[in-house]
A tleap script that builds the chain and sets N, CA, C and O, in Angstrom:
source leaprc.protein.ff14SB
mol = sequence {
  NLEU THR GLY LEU GLY LEU ASN PRO PRO GLU
  VAL VAL VAL VAL GLY TYR GLY HIE VAL GLY
  ASP GLY ASN LEU HIE LEU ASN VAL SER ALA
  PRO ARG TYR THR PRO GLU LEU GLU GLN ALA
  LEU GLU PRO TRP VAL TYR GLU TYR VAL ALA
  ARG GLU GLY GLY SER VAL SER ALA GLU HIE
  GLY VAL GLY GLN MET LYS ALA GLY ALA LEU
  HIE TYR SER GLN PRO PRO ALA ALA LEU ALA
  LEU MET ALA GLN LEU LYS HIE MET VAL ASP
  PRO ARG GLY ILE MET ASN PRO TYR LYS LEU
  LEU PRO GLN ARG GLY MET GLY VAL GLN GLY
  ALA HIE SER CSER
}
set mol.1.N position { -16.529 195.111 227.160 }
set mol.1.CA position { -15.776 194.601 228.292 }
set mol.1.C position { -15.134 193.264 227.987 }
set mol.1.O position { -14.094 192.915 228.546 }
set mol.2.N position { -15.771 192.514 227.087 }
set mol.2.CA position { -15.186 191.220 226.763 }
set mol.2.C position { -13.827 191.392 226.101 }
set mol.2.O position { -12.971 190.516 226.230 }
set mol.3.N position { -13.607 192.496 225.395 }
set mol.3.CA position { -12.305 192.767 224.798 }
set mol.3.C position { -11.224 193.008 225.832 }
set mol.3.O position { -10.037 192.931 225.516 }
set mol.4.N position { -11.613 193.298 227.051 }
set mol.4.CA position { -10.657 193.501 228.137 }
set mol.4.C position { -10.459 192.235 228.953 }
set mol.4.O position { -9.795 192.257 229.989 }
set mol.5.N position { -11.028 191.142 228.493 }
set mol.5.CA position { -10.894 189.887 229.210 }
set mol.5.C position { -11.858 189.753 230.373 }
set mol.5.O position { -11.669 188.901 231.241 }
set mol.6.N position { -12.898 190.592 230.400 }
set mol.6.CA position { -13.900 190.533 231.463 }
set mol.6.C position { -15.222 190.082 230.869 }
set mol.6.O position { -15.655 190.593 229.836 }
set mol.7.N position { -15.841 189.150 231.507 }
set mol.7.CA position { -17.151 188.695 231.084 }
set mol.7.C position { -18.214 189.497 231.828 }
set mol.7.O position { -18.008 189.847 232.990 }
set mol.8.N position { -19.336 189.796 231.193 }
set mol.8.CA position { -20.370 190.598 231.857 }
set mol.8.C position { -20.750 190.129 233.260 }
set mol.8.O position { -20.975 190.987 234.114 }
set mol.9.N position { -20.839 188.818 233.564 }
set mol.9.CA position { -21.189 188.459 234.937 }
set mol.9.C position { -20.126 188.870 235.971 }
set mol.9.O position { -20.419 188.970 237.162 }
set mol.10.N position { -18.879 189.107 235.496 }
set mol.10.CA position { -17.821 189.489 236.421 }
set mol.10.C position { -17.893 190.966 236.804 }
set mol.10.O position { -17.333 191.369 237.823 }
set mol.11.N position { -18.563 191.756 236.012 }
set mol.11.CA position { -18.661 193.193 236.259 }
set mol.11.C position { -20.079 193.497 236.727 }
set mol.11.O position { -21.053 193.204 236.034 }
set mol.12.N position { -20.177 194.084 237.905 }
set mol.12.CA position { -21.481 194.412 238.481 }
set mol.12.C position { -21.575 195.922 238.597 }
set mol.12.O position { -20.679 196.576 239.132 }
set mol.13.N position { -22.671 196.467 238.090 }
set mol.13.CA position { -22.910 197.905 238.175 }
set mol.13.C position { -24.129 198.126 239.047 }
set mol.13.O position { -25.197 197.566 238.796 }
set mol.14.N position { -23.963 198.939 240.066 }
set mol.14.CA position { -25.056 199.256 240.984 }
set mol.14.C position { -25.281 200.760 240.949 }
set mol.14.O position { -24.353 201.543 241.150 }
set mol.15.N position { -26.519 201.152 240.691 }
set mol.15.CA position { -26.882 202.563 240.748 }
set mol.15.C position { -27.539 202.852 242.081 }
set mol.15.O position { -28.413 202.106 242.522 }
set mol.16.N position { -27.126 203.922 242.718 }
set mol.16.CA position { -27.717 204.305 243.995 }
set mol.16.C position { -27.628 205.811 244.122 }
set mol.16.O position { -26.884 206.457 243.383 }
set mol.17.N position { -28.368 206.367 245.039 }
set mol.17.CA position { -28.246 207.791 245.276 }
set mol.17.C position { -29.557 208.463 245.568 }
set mol.17.O position { -30.420 207.931 246.265 }
set mol.18.N position { -29.681 209.638 245.020 }
set mol.18.CA position { -30.787 210.537 245.317 }
set mol.18.C position { -31.738 210.571 244.125 }
set mol.18.O position { -31.870 211.601 243.463 }
set mol.19.N position { -32.374 209.492 243.859 }
set mol.19.CA position { -33.206 209.390 242.665 }
set mol.19.C position { -34.326 210.425 242.686 }
set mol.19.O position { -34.753 210.888 241.628 }
set mol.20.N position { -34.801 210.792 243.855 }
set mol.20.CA position { -35.873 211.787 243.957 }
set mol.20.C position { -35.488 213.120 243.361 }
set mol.20.O position { -36.335 213.801 242.784 }
set mol.21.N position { -34.224 213.515 243.486 }
set mol.21.CA position { -33.799 214.788 242.891 }
set mol.21.C position { -32.964 214.561 241.634 }
set mol.21.O position { -32.340 215.491 241.124 }
set mol.22.N position { -32.953 213.328 241.138 }
set mol.22.CA position { -32.321 213.047 239.862 }
set mol.22.C position { -30.841 212.724 239.927 }
set mol.22.O position { -30.218 212.544 238.881 }
set mol.23.N position { -30.260 212.646 241.094 }
set mol.23.CA position { -28.838 212.315 241.205 }
set mol.23.C position { -28.682 210.809 241.370 }
set mol.23.O position { -29.306 210.195 242.235 }
set mol.24.N position { -27.858 210.242 240.542 }
set mol.24.CA position { -27.609 208.810 240.596 }
set mol.24.C position { -26.104 208.579 240.573 }
set mol.24.O position { -25.395 209.119 239.725 }
set mol.25.N position { -25.633 207.783 241.499 }
set mol.25.CA position { -24.226 207.418 241.559 }
set mol.25.C position { -24.095 205.998 241.020 }
set mol.25.O position { -24.978 205.164 241.224 }
set mol.26.N position { -22.997 205.730 240.337 }
set mol.26.CA position { -22.744 204.389 239.844 }
set mol.26.C position { -21.542 203.807 240.562 }
set mol.26.O position { -20.518 204.472 240.721 }
set mol.27.N position { -21.672 202.577 240.988 }
set mol.27.CA position { -20.566 201.841 241.567 }
set mol.27.C position { -20.321 200.638 240.668 }
set mol.27.O position { -21.197 199.789 240.502 }
set mol.28.N position { -19.134 200.572 240.094 }
set mol.28.CA position { -18.781 199.478 239.203 }
set mol.28.C position { -17.803 198.572 239.935 }
set mol.28.O position { -16.747 199.015 240.388 }
set mol.29.N position { -18.163 197.315 240.044 }
set mol.29.CA position { -17.322 196.335 240.722 }
set mol.29.C position { -16.823 195.330 239.688 }
set mol.29.O position { -17.602 194.738 238.942 }
set mol.30.N position { -15.507 195.155 239.664 }
set mol.30.CA position { -14.885 194.210 238.744 }
set mol.30.C position { -13.835 193.410 239.513 }
set mol.30.O position { -13.394 193.836 240.580 }
set mol.31.N position { -13.434 192.262 238.983 }
set mol.31.CA position { -12.450 191.445 239.698 }
set mol.31.C position { -11.132 192.169 239.932 }
set mol.31.O position { -10.429 191.882 240.901 }
set mol.32.N position { -10.791 193.109 239.048 }
set mol.32.CA position { -9.553 193.856 239.202 }
set mol.32.C position { -9.704 195.208 238.509 }
set mol.32.O position { -10.444 195.348 237.535 }
set mol.33.N position { -8.991 196.190 239.032 }
set mol.33.CA position { -8.973 197.502 238.382 }
set mol.33.C position { -7.864 197.520 237.355 }
set mol.33.O position { -6.751 197.061 237.609 }
set mol.34.N position { -8.180 198.051 236.203 }
set mol.34.CA position { -7.148 198.316 235.199 }
set mol.34.C position { -7.465 199.663 234.565 }
set mol.34.O position { -8.635 200.030 234.462 }
set mol.35.N position { -6.461 200.398 234.142 }
set mol.35.CA position { -6.728 201.649 233.432 }
set mol.35.C position { -7.571 201.412 232.182 }
set mol.35.O position { -8.371 202.267 231.801 }
set mol.36.N position { -7.395 200.259 231.546 }
set mol.36.CA position { -8.170 199.956 230.346 }
set mol.36.C position { -9.660 199.846 230.660 }
set mol.36.O position { -10.497 200.280 229.868 }
set mol.37.N position { -9.990 199.271 231.807 }
set mol.37.CA position { -11.390 199.169 232.220 }
set mol.37.C position { -11.974 200.563 232.410 }
set mol.37.O position { -13.066 200.857 231.923 }
set mol.38.N position { -11.253 201.411 233.112 }
set mol.38.CA position { -11.724 202.783 233.319 }
set mol.38.C position { -11.875 203.516 231.990 }
set mol.38.O position { -12.863 204.221 231.784 }
set mol.39.N position { -10.920 203.359 231.096 }
set mol.39.CA position { -10.980 204.031 229.797 }
set mol.39.C position { -12.123 203.516 228.938 }
set mol.39.O position { -12.622 204.241 228.077 }
set mol.40.N position { -12.543 202.279 229.156 }
set mol.40.CA position { -13.682 201.733 228.417 }
set mol.40.C position { -15.008 202.201 229.014 }
set mol.40.O position { -15.952 202.488 228.277 }
set mol.41.N position { -15.085 202.278 230.345 }
set mol.41.CA position { -16.348 202.594 231.007 }
set mol.41.C position { -16.681 204.083 231.026 }
set mol.41.O position { -17.809 204.469 230.721 }
set mol.42.N position { -15.713 204.917 231.379 }
set mol.42.CA position { -16.038 206.329 231.596 }
set mol.42.C position { -16.618 207.013 230.369 }
set mol.42.O position { -17.659 207.660 230.490 }
set mol.43.N position { -16.005 206.909 229.192 }
set mol.43.CA position { -16.636 207.572 228.038 }
set mol.43.C position { -18.042 207.043 227.767 }
set mol.43.O position { -18.932 207.819 227.421 }
set mol.44.N position { -18.254 205.748 227.917 }
set mol.44.CA position { -19.584 205.188 227.689 }
set mol.44.C position { -20.590 205.804 228.644 }
set mol.44.O position { -21.674 206.210 228.223 }
set mol.45.N position { -20.249 205.878 229.917 }
set mol.45.CA position { -21.160 206.452 230.917 }
set mol.45.C position { -21.437 207.917 230.594 }
set mol.45.O position { -22.594 208.338 230.586 }
set mol.46.N position { -20.396 208.696 230.328 }
set mol.46.CA position { -20.587 210.124 230.052 }
set mol.46.C position { -21.404 210.351 228.786 }
set mol.46.O position { -22.256 211.240 228.753 }
set mol.47.N position { -21.158 209.566 227.754 }
set mol.47.CA position { -21.921 209.717 226.515 }
set mol.47.C position { -23.387 209.346 226.733 }
set mol.47.O position { -24.278 210.003 226.196 }
set mol.48.N position { -23.637 208.308 227.510 }
set mol.48.CA position { -25.007 207.917 227.824 }
set mol.48.C position { -25.713 209.028 228.602 }
set mol.48.O position { -26.850 209.387 228.293 }
set mol.49.N position { -25.039 209.559 229.599 }
set mol.49.CA position { -25.611 210.644 230.403 }
set mol.49.C position { -25.939 211.843 229.515 }
set mol.49.O position { -27.003 212.446 229.659 }
set mol.50.N position { -25.046 212.186 228.610 }
set mol.50.CA position { -25.282 213.317 227.710 }
set mol.50.C position { -26.484 213.051 226.803 }
set mol.50.O position { -27.321 213.933 226.610 }
set mol.51.N position { -26.577 211.830 226.241 }
set mol.51.CA position { -27.721 211.489 225.373 }
set mol.51.C position { -29.044 211.607 226.105 }
set mol.51.O position { -30.052 211.993 225.514 }
set mol.52.N position { -29.047 211.275 227.391 }
set mol.52.CA position { -30.278 211.303 228.184 }
set mol.52.C position { -30.566 212.673 228.797 }
set mol.52.O position { -31.551 212.839 229.516 }
set mol.53.N position { -29.709 213.652 228.511 }
set mol.53.CA position { -29.938 215.001 229.019 }
set mol.53.C position { -29.484 215.199 230.456 }
set mol.53.O position { -29.891 216.161 231.106 }
set mol.54.N position { -28.651 214.307 230.956 }
set mol.54.CA position { -28.133 214.442 232.318 }
set mol.54.C position { -26.900 215.317 232.353 }
set mol.54.O position { -26.541 215.948 231.359 }
set mol.55.N position { -26.258 215.349 233.500 }
set mol.55.CA position { -25.043 216.143 233.628 }
set mol.55.C position { -24.031 215.412 234.491 }
set mol.55.O position { -24.377 214.534 235.281 }
set mol.56.N position { -22.790 215.792 234.324 }
set mol.56.CA position { -21.691 215.249 235.113 }
set mol.56.C position { -21.516 216.188 236.294 }
set mol.56.O position { -20.969 217.281 236.153 }
set mol.57.N position { -21.973 215.767 237.435 }
set mol.57.CA position { -21.923 216.628 238.605 }
set mol.57.C position { -22.194 215.777 239.830 }
set mol.57.O position { -22.338 214.557 239.745 }
set mol.58.N position { -22.259 216.438 240.952 }
set mol.58.CA position { -22.610 215.789 242.206 }
set mol.58.C position { -23.051 216.867 243.168 }
set mol.58.O position { -22.845 218.055 242.923 }
set mol.59.N position { -23.656 216.449 244.259 }
set mol.59.CA position { -24.153 217.444 245.201 }
set mol.59.C position { -23.038 218.265 245.832 }
set mol.59.O position { -23.290 219.335 246.387 }
set mol.60.N position { -21.800 217.768 245.750 }
set mol.60.CA position { -20.663 218.490 246.319 }
set mol.60.C position { -19.806 219.137 245.245 }
set mol.60.O position { -18.700 219.591 245.539 }
set mol.61.N position { -20.276 219.191 244.029 }
set mol.61.CA position { -19.509 219.773 242.935 }
set mol.61.C position { -18.878 218.686 242.079 }
set mol.61.O position { -19.020 217.495 242.353 }
set mol.62.N position { -18.194 219.111 241.062 }
set mol.62.CA position { -17.614 218.185 240.107 }
set mol.62.C position { -16.346 217.541 240.654 }
set mol.62.O position { -16.109 216.353 240.437 }
set mol.63.N position { -15.544 218.306 241.350 }
set mol.63.CA position { -14.320 217.765 241.927 }
set mol.63.C position { -13.165 217.709 240.952 }
set mol.63.O position { -13.289 218.096 239.790 }
set mol.64.N position { -12.056 217.229 241.437 }
set mol.64.CA position { -10.827 217.210 240.655 }
set mol.64.C position { -10.840 216.168 239.550 }
set mol.64.O position { -10.322 216.415 238.461 }
set mol.65.N position { -11.414 215.029 239.810 }
set mol.65.CA position { -11.320 213.929 238.851 }
set mol.65.C position { -12.271 214.079 237.661 }
set mol.65.O position { -12.005 213.513 236.601 }
set mol.66.N position { -13.340 214.802 237.800 }
set mol.66.CA position { -14.350 214.837 236.749 }
set mol.66.C position { -14.416 216.164 235.985 }
set mol.66.O position { -15.254 216.317 235.097 }
set mol.67.N position { -13.554 217.115 236.314 }
set mol.67.CA position { -13.592 218.407 235.623 }
set mol.67.C position { -13.445 218.235 234.118 }
set mol.67.O position { -14.098 218.942 233.349 }
set mol.68.N position { -12.610 217.320 233.694 }
set mol.68.CA position { -12.415 217.090 232.268 }
set mol.68.C position { -13.600 216.460 231.564 }
set mol.68.O position { -13.615 216.383 230.335 }
set mol.69.N position { -14.589 216.011 232.313 }
set mol.69.CA position { -15.771 215.376 231.714 }
set mol.69.C position { -16.943 216.340 231.586 }
set mol.69.O position { -17.994 215.962 231.069 }
set mol.70.N position { -16.784 217.569 232.044 }
set mol.70.CA position { -17.892 218.524 231.977 }
set mol.70.C position { -18.376 218.773 230.553 }
set mol.70.O position { -19.550 219.077 230.345 }
set mol.71.N position { -17.491 218.650 229.579 }
set mol.71.CA position { -17.890 218.935 228.199 }
set mol.71.C position { -18.954 217.969 227.688 }
set mol.71.O position { -19.611 218.258 226.687 }
set mol.72.N position { -19.140 216.820 228.359 }
set mol.72.CA position { -20.192 215.902 227.949 }
set mol.72.C position { -21.579 216.473 228.217 }
set mol.72.O position { -22.535 216.136 227.517 }
set mol.73.N position { -21.697 217.341 229.232 }
set mol.73.CA position { -23.029 217.808 229.600 }
set mol.73.C position { -23.182 219.328 229.588 }
set mol.73.O position { -24.277 219.842 229.818 }
set mol.74.N position { -22.102 220.042 229.324 }
set mol.74.CA position { -22.187 221.499 229.281 }
set mol.74.C position { -21.600 221.999 227.973 }
set mol.74.O position { -20.521 221.561 227.572 }
set mol.75.N position { -22.291 222.903 227.305 }
set mol.75.CA position { -21.749 223.433 226.054 }
set mol.75.C position { -20.547 224.341 226.323 }
set mol.75.O position { -20.382 224.837 227.437 }
set mol.76.N position { -19.707 224.559 225.305 }
set mol.76.CA position { -18.527 225.406 225.486 }
set mol.76.C position { -18.851 226.790 226.058 }
set mol.76.O position { -18.078 227.327 226.852 }
set mol.77.N position { -19.981 227.366 225.663 }
set mol.77.CA position { -20.339 228.699 226.178 }
set mol.77.C position { -20.575 228.661 227.688 }
set mol.77.O position { -20.195 229.594 228.395 }
set mol.78.N position { -21.196 227.596 228.186 }
set mol.78.CA position { -21.435 227.476 229.628 }
set mol.78.C position { -20.121 227.291 230.376 }
set mol.78.O position { -19.927 227.870 231.445 }
set mol.79.N position { -19.222 226.490 229.821 }
set mol.79.CA position { -17.921 226.288 230.456 }
set mol.79.C position { -17.122 227.589 230.474 }
set mol.79.O position { -16.453 227.901 231.460 }
set mol.80.N position { -17.195 228.344 229.381 }
set mol.80.CA position { -16.499 229.630 229.327 }
set mol.80.C position { -17.073 230.592 230.365 }
set mol.80.O position { -16.324 231.320 231.017 }
set mol.81.N position { -18.399 230.598 230.522 }
set mol.81.CA position { -19.029 231.459 231.520 }
set mol.81.C position { -18.592 231.061 232.933 }
set mol.81.O position { -18.318 231.925 233.765 }
set mol.82.N position { -18.529 229.756 233.201 }
set mol.82.CA position { -18.058 229.296 234.510 }
set mol.82.C position { -16.648 229.821 234.784 }
set mol.82.O position { -16.361 230.319 235.872 }
set mol.83.N position { -15.779 229.703 233.787 }
set mol.83.CA position { -14.394 230.160 233.951 }
set mol.83.C position { -14.344 231.668 234.156 }
set mol.83.O position { -13.571 232.152 234.983 }
set mol.84.N position { -15.157 232.420 233.415 }
set mol.84.CA position { -15.183 233.879 233.567 }
set mol.84.C position { -15.668 234.280 234.951 }
set mol.84.O position { -15.096 235.169 235.581 }
set mol.85.N position { -16.725 233.623 235.426 }
set mol.85.CA position { -17.241 233.937 236.760 }
set mol.85.C position { -16.209 233.607 237.833 }
set mol.85.O position { -16.004 234.383 238.766 }
set mol.86.N position { -15.569 232.466 237.695 }
set mol.86.CA position { -14.535 232.077 238.653 }
set mol.86.C position { -13.418 233.111 238.662 }
set mol.86.O position { -12.965 233.531 239.727 }
set mol.87.N position { -12.979 233.516 237.489 }
set mol.87.CA position { -11.895 234.500 237.402 }
set mol.87.C position { -12.329 235.858 237.959 }
set mol.87.O position { -11.523 236.572 238.556 }
set mol.88.N position { -13.598 236.212 237.764 }
set mol.88.CA position { -14.099 237.494 238.250 }
set mol.88.C position { -14.082 237.550 239.780 }
set mol.88.O position { -13.691 238.569 240.348 }
set mol.89.N position { -14.495 236.486 240.447 }
set mol.89.CA position { -14.546 236.507 241.911 }
set mol.89.C position { -13.227 236.049 242.541 }
set mol.89.O position { -13.016 236.244 243.738 }
set mol.90.N position { -12.350 235.451 241.754 }
set mol.90.CA position { -11.087 234.940 242.285 }
set mol.90.C position { -9.974 235.126 241.250 }
set mol.90.O position { -9.433 234.145 240.738 }
set mol.91.N position { -9.631 236.378 240.941 }
set mol.91.CA position { -8.676 236.625 239.854 }
set mol.91.C position { -7.287 236.032 240.099 }
set mol.91.O position { -6.560 235.757 239.144 }
set mol.92.N position { -6.915 235.834 241.346 }
set mol.92.CA position { -5.590 235.258 241.631 }
set mol.92.C position { -5.649 233.737 241.792 }
set mol.92.O position { -4.608 233.107 241.977 }
set mol.93.N position { -6.836 233.135 241.726 }
set mol.93.CA position { -6.972 231.690 241.806 }
set mol.93.C position { -6.587 231.122 243.160 }
set mol.93.O position { -6.028 230.028 243.242 }
set mol.94.N position { -6.886 231.869 244.235 }
set mol.94.CA position { -6.476 231.416 245.568 }
set mol.94.C position { -7.606 230.757 246.357 }
set mol.94.O position { -7.362 230.127 247.387 }
set mol.95.N position { -8.833 230.901 245.880 }
set mol.95.CA position { -9.972 230.282 246.571 }
set mol.95.C position { -10.176 228.878 246.005 }
set mol.95.O position { -10.411 228.703 244.809 }
set mol.96.N position { -10.083 227.892 246.878 }
set mol.96.CA position { -10.216 226.495 246.437 }
set mol.96.C position { -9.264 226.209 245.271 }
set mol.96.O position { -9.705 225.797 244.197 }
set mol.97.N position { -7.975 226.423 245.477 }
set mol.97.CA position { -7.031 226.366 244.352 }
set mol.97.C position { -6.925 225.016 243.668 }
set mol.97.O position { -6.464 224.953 242.528 }
set mol.98.N position { -7.327 223.949 244.309 }
set mol.98.CA position { -7.186 222.638 243.681 }
set mol.98.C position { -8.489 222.124 243.103 }
set mol.98.O position { -8.546 220.983 242.643 }
set mol.99.N position { -9.525 222.923 243.113 }
set mol.99.CA position { -10.795 222.566 242.490 }
set mol.99.C position { -10.814 223.272 241.139 }
set mol.99.O position { -10.821 224.501 241.070 }
set mol.100.N position { -10.823 222.505 240.097 }
set mol.100.CA position { -10.558 223.037 238.770 }
set mol.100.C position { -11.772 223.048 237.868 }
set mol.100.O position { -12.672 222.217 237.987 }
set mol.101.N position { -11.773 224.007 236.966 }
set mol.101.CA position { -12.632 223.957 235.797 }
set mol.101.C position { -11.817 223.270 234.713 }
set mol.101.O position { -10.600 223.143 234.850 }
set mol.102.N position { -12.448 222.831 233.656 }
set mol.102.CA position { -11.672 222.219 232.577 }
set mol.102.C position { -10.586 223.180 232.096 }
set mol.102.O position { -10.765 224.397 232.130 }
set mol.103.N position { -9.489 222.638 231.661 }
set mol.103.CA position { -8.374 223.447 231.213 }
set mol.103.C position { -8.644 224.061 229.846 }
set mol.103.O position { -9.577 223.667 229.147 }
set mol.104.N position { -7.827 225.018 229.482 }
set mol.104.CA position { -7.990 225.735 228.211 }
set mol.104.C position { -8.055 224.792 227.014 }
set mol.104.O position { -8.737 225.092 226.034 }
set mol.105.N position { -7.367 223.673 227.076 }
set mol.105.CA position { -7.370 222.728 225.970 }
set mol.105.C position { -8.749 222.167 225.675 }
set mol.105.O position { -8.972 221.592 224.610 }
set mol.106.N position { -9.676 222.331 226.611 }
set mol.106.CA position { -11.042 221.843 226.422 }
set mol.106.C position { -11.899 222.921 225.746 }
set mol.106.O position { -13.111 222.754 225.613 }
set mol.107.N position { -11.274 224.023 225.319 }
set mol.107.CA position { -12.016 225.073 224.653 }
set mol.107.C position { -12.542 226.128 225.601 }
set mol.107.O position { -13.385 226.934 225.208 }
set mol.108.N position { -12.074 226.148 226.832 }
set mol.108.CA position { -12.544 227.116 227.814 }
set mol.108.C position { -11.469 228.176 227.974 }
set mol.108.O position { -10.343 227.867 228.363 }
set mol.109.N position { -11.798 229.391 227.685 }
set mol.109.CA position { -10.870 230.495 227.861 }
set mol.109.C position { -11.019 231.052 229.267 }
set mol.109.O position { -12.130 231.190 229.778 }
set mol.110.N position { -9.893 231.368 229.885 }
set mol.110.CA position { -9.945 232.003 231.200 }
set mol.110.C position { -9.895 231.026 232.349 }
set mol.110.O position { -9.774 231.461 233.495 }
set mol.111.N position { -9.980 229.733 232.111 }
set mol.111.CA position { -9.852 228.764 233.200 }
set mol.111.C position { -8.400 228.678 233.594 }
set mol.111.O position { -7.510 228.767 232.747 }
set mol.112.N position { -8.163 228.510 234.849 }
set mol.112.CA position { -6.787 228.369 235.291 }
set mol.112.C position { -6.730 227.367 236.415 }
set mol.112.O position { -7.741 227.052 237.041 }
set mol.113.N position { -5.534 226.869 236.665 }
set mol.113.CA position { -5.408 225.820 237.671 }
set mol.113.C position { -4.660 226.282 238.904 }
set mol.113.O position { -4.368 225.464 239.775 }
set mol.114.N position { -4.341 227.552 239.011 }
set mol.114.CA position { -3.637 227.999 240.215 }
set mol.114.C position { -4.540 228.764 241.116 }
set mol.114.O position { -4.113 229.217 242.178 }
savepdb mol mol.pdb
quit
């Protein structure tokens, strides 16, 4: 973070959530938002979660913003199975059309965004 012009005391990270069932949310507070800050923090968080055996998820699903991060906690075979199941029950992609699985570029065959 110091490479981004932020000193550690300026950035506060608070973990909160459902610790009893293993869900933890992180809230990162910094003096200003920059894309560089997000690009520095997100991979670190996802890699840490993967090393500790956690997953990128939430009680309401992964959502639009985190679909691309599923590969940190799910192997390609699991992602492919998710896409196959989604396609099997929704071949036209009309159910929850804006809730996405990772795109094909992530190594998942059969995922679609429509």
